[in-house]
TORPA-4810 file (N, C-alpha, C, O; in nm, 3 decimals):
<nodes>
NODE_1_-8.496_1.928_-17.219_-8.493_1.944_-17.363_-8.524_1.808_-17.426_-8.441_1.717_-17.418_X
NODE_2_-8.640_1.793_-17.489_-8.671_1.667_-17.555_-8.590_1.650_-17.684_-8.566_1.746_-17.757_X
NODE_3_-8.548_1.526_-17.710_-8.474_1.495_-17.832_-8.546_1.383_-17.905_-8.571_1.277_-17.849_X
NODE_4_-8.579_1.408_-18.030_-8.639_1.307_-18.117_-8.532_1.267_-18.218_-8.480_1.352_-18.291_X
NODE_5_-8.500_1.139_-18.222_-8.397_1.090_-18.312_-8.459_1.000_-18.419_-8.533_0.906_-18.387_X
NODE_6_-8.429_1.029_-18.544_-8.480_0.950_-18.656_-8.361_0.890_-18.728_-8.273_0.962_-18.775_X
NODE_7_-8.358_0.757_-18.736_-8.256_0.688_-18.815_-8.326_0.620_-18.931_-8.424_0.549_-18.913_X
NODE_8_-8.273_0.643_-19.049_-8.335_0.584_-19.169_-8.227_0.561_-19.274_-8.119_0.621_-19.270_X
NODE_9_-8.258_0.474_-19.368_-8.161_0.448_-19.473_-8.155_0.568_-19.568_-8.256_0.634_-19.594_X
NODE_10_-8.036_0.592_-19.617_-8.015_0.699_-19.715_-8.024_0.636_-19.853_-7.934_0.565_-19.897_X
NODE_11_-8.134_0.663_-19.920_-8.156_0.603_-20.051_-8.185_0.712_-20.154_-8.243_0.815_-20.122_X
NODE_12_-8.143_0.686_-20.275_-8.166_0.780_-20.386_-8.117_0.920_-20.354_-8.183_1.019_-20.384_X
NODE_13_-8.000_0.929_-20.292_-7.942_1.058_-20.259_-7.984_1.114_-20.126_-7.934_1.218_-20.084_X
NODE_14_-8.076_1.048_-20.058_-8.121_1.094_-19.927_-8.232_1.197_-19.936_-8.279_1.231_-20.045_X
NODE_15_-8.272_1.245_-19.821_-8.378_1.344_-19.815_-8.328_1.479_-19.867_-8.212_1.515_-19.851_X
NODE_16_-8.419_1.551_-19.930_-8.385_1.687_-19.973_-8.389_1.780_-19.852_-8.439_1.743_-19.746_X
NODE_17_-8.336_1.899_-19.869_-8.338_1.998_-19.762_-8.483_2.028_-19.722_-8.513_2.042_-19.603_X
NODE_18_-8.571_2.039_-19.821_-8.713_2.067_-19.793_-8.779_1.953_-19.716_-8.858_1.977_-19.625_X
NODE_19_-8.747_1.828_-19.753_-8.804_1.713_-19.682_-8.756_1.709_-19.537_-8.834_1.680_-19.446_X
NODE_20_-8.629_1.740_-19.515_-8.576_1.742_-19.379_-8.646_1.849_-19.296_-8.682_1.824_-19.181_X
NODE_21_-8.665_1.967_-19.353_-8.732_2.074_-19.280_-8.876_2.036_-19.247_-8.924_2.063_-19.137_X
NODE_22_-8.945_1.972_-19.342_-9.083_1.929_-19.318_-9.088_1.823_-19.209_-9.179_1.824_-19.125_X
NODE_23_-8.992_1.731_-19.209_-8.986_1.627_-19.107_-8.959_1.688_-18.969_-9.024_1.651_-18.871_X
NODE_24_-8.863_1.779_-18.962_-8.832_1.846_-18.835_-8.954_1.921_-18.783_-8.988_1.911_-18.665_X
NODE_25_-9.018_1.996_-18.869_-9.136_2.073_-18.830_-9.251_1.982_-18.787_-9.316_2.007_-18.685_X
NODE_26_-9.276_1.878_-18.865_-9.386_1.786_-18.835_-9.367_1.709_-18.706_-9.461_1.694_-18.627_X
NODE_27_-9.245_1.661_-18.683_-9.218_1.587_-18.559_-9.227_1.678_-18.437_-9.278_1.638_-18.333_X
NODE_28_-9.177_1.800_-18.451_-9.186_1.896_-18.342_-9.332_1.927_-18.311_-9.372_1.929_-18.195_X
NODE_29_-9.412_1.950_-18.414_-9.554_1.979_-18.395_-9.627_1.863_-18.329_-9.710_1.884_-18.240_X
NODE_30_-9.596_1.740_-18.372_-9.660_1.622_-18.313_-9.623_1.610_-18.166_-9.709_1.579_-18.083_X
NODE_31_-9.498_1.635_-18.132_-9.454_1.629_-17.993_-9.531_1.731_-17.908_-9.583_1.698_-17.802_X
NODE_32_-9.536_1.854_-17.956_-9.604_1.961_-17.883_-9.753_1.929_-17.868_-9.810_1.951_-17.762_X
NODE_33_-9.816_1.876_-17.974_-9.958_1.840_-17.967_-9.985_1.734_-17.860_-10.086_1.742_-17.790_X
NODE_34_-9.897_1.637_-17.848_-9.917_1.528_-17.753_-9.875_1.565_-17.612_-9.947_1.537_-17.516_X
NODE_35_-9.759_1.629_-17.599_-9.701_1.655_-17.467_-9.744_1.791_-17.411_-9.752_1.809_-17.290_X
NODE_36_-9.772_1.884_-17.500_-9.815_2.015_-17.456_-9.705_2.113_-17.421_-9.730_2.216_-17.359_X
NODE_37_-9.584_2.081_-17.460_-9.470_2.172_-17.437_-9.358_2.135_-17.533_-9.366_2.034_-17.603_X
NODE_38_-9.254_2.216_-17.536_-9.136_2.184_-17.615_-9.128_2.254_-17.749_-9.039_2.224_-17.829_X
NODE_39_-9.219_2.347_-17.776_-9.219_2.411_-17.908_-9.089_2.488_-17.936_-9.051_2.503_-18.052_X
NODE_40_-9.022_2.535_-17.834_-8.896_2.610_-17.853_-8.772_2.529_-17.817_-8.660_2.570_-17.846_X
NODE_41_-8.792_2.413_-17.753_-8.676_2.337_-17.704_-8.662_2.198_-17.766_-8.561_2.132_-17.744_X
NODE_42_-8.760_2.153_-17.841_-8.757_2.019_-17.900_-8.645_2.011_-18.005_-8.638_2.094_-18.096_X
NODE_43_-8.560_1.911_-17.991_-8.450_1.888_-18.084_-8.484_1.766_-18.168_-8.525_1.663_-18.115_X
NODE_44_-8.468_1.777_-18.301_-8.488_1.664_-18.392_-8.355_1.637_-18.460_-8.294_1.726_-18.518_X
NODE_45_-8.311_1.511_-18.453_-8.187_1.468_-18.517_-8.222_1.368_-18.625_-8.286_1.267_-18.597_X
NODE_46_-8.181_1.396_-18.748_-8.204_1.304_-18.859_-8.071_1.239_-18.894_-7.975_1.306_-18.929_X
NODE_47_-8.068_1.107_-18.884_-7.948_1.030_-18.913_-7.976_0.941_-19.034_-8.044_0.840_-19.023_X
NODE_48_-7.922_0.980_-19.149_-7.938_0.899_-19.269_-7.819_0.803_-19.280_-7.704_0.846_-19.287_X
NODE_49_-7.848_0.675_-19.281_-7.746_0.571_-19.278_-7.737_0.506_-19.416_-7.838_0.470_-19.476_X
NODE_50_-7.615_0.492_-19.464_-7.594_0.424_-19.593_-7.648_0.281_-19.583_-7.636_0.217_-19.478_X
NODE_51_-7.707_0.231_-19.690_-7.773_0.100_-19.689_-7.679_-0.015_-19.652_-7.724_-0.113_-19.593_X
NODE_52_-7.550_-0.005_-19.685_-7.457_-0.111_-19.648_-7.424_-0.109_-19.499_-7.365_-0.204_-19.448_X
NODE_53_-7.462_-0.001_-19.429_-7.437_0.012_-19.286_-7.561_-0.010_-19.201_-7.561_0.020_-19.082_X
NODE_54_-7.668_-0.061_-19.260_-7.796_-0.078_-19.192_-7.845_-0.218_-19.224_-7.856_-0.253_-19.342_X
NODE_55_-7.874_-0.299_-19.125_-7.915_-0.436_-19.150_-8.038_-0.478_-19.075_-8.071_-0.423_-18.970_X
NODE_56_-8.107_-0.576_-19.129_-8.224_-0.636_-19.066_-8.208_-0.787_-19.075_-8.181_-0.841_-19.182_X
NODE_57_-8.223_-0.854_-18.964_-8.214_-0.999_-18.963_-8.081_-1.054_-19.012_-8.076_-1.161_-19.073_X
NODE_58_-7.973_-0.981_-18.987_-7.840_-1.027_-19.023_-7.801_-0.997_-19.167_-7.695_-1.041_-19.213_X
NODE_59_-7.884_-0.922_-19.239_-7.856_-0.891_-19.379_-7.864_-0.740_-19.399_-7.957_-0.674_-19.350_X
NODE_60_-7.765_-0.685_-19.472_-7.768_-0.540_-19.494_-7.884_-0.503_-19.587_-7.928_-0.583_-19.670_X
NODE_61_-7.931_-0.381_-19.572_-8.038_-0.331_-19.657_-7.994_-0.334_-19.803_-8.073_-0.363_-19.892_X
NODE_62_-7.867_-0.305_-19.826_-7.813_-0.308_-19.962_-7.835_-0.447_-20.025_-7.878_-0.457_-20.140_X
NODE_63_-7.807_-0.552_-19.950_-7.828_-0.689_-20.001_-7.978_-0.721_-20.014_-8.019_-0.786_-20.110_X
NODE_64_-8.056_-0.677_-19.918_-8.201_-0.702_-19.927_-8.263_-0.636_-20.049_-8.353_-0.693_-20.111_X
NODE_65_-8.215_-0.517_-20.084_-8.270_-0.445_-20.201_-8.238_-0.519_-20.332_-8.310_-0.504_-20.430_X
NODE_66_-8.132_-0.598_-20.332_-8.094_-0.674_-20.452_-8.188_-0.793_-20.475_-8.200_-0.842_-20.587_X
NODE_67_-8.253_-0.839_-20.367_-8.340_-0.958_-20.377_-8.469_-0.928_-20.448_-8.553_-1.016_-20.464_X
</nodes>
């Protein structure tokens, strides 16, 4: 069972239900196109992380957005 994990910052309320469905569908389709299997077993996990809990180069995204 292939698992595709997406971690991204949760901004402006996060992704809508429709955006999540489109992302799940698109990533599954891309996987099947490349690998040639997994259309019924591919799992997509979307993890939206609050900006204060996500950092780059020792600085939280929340602080970077203030700059």
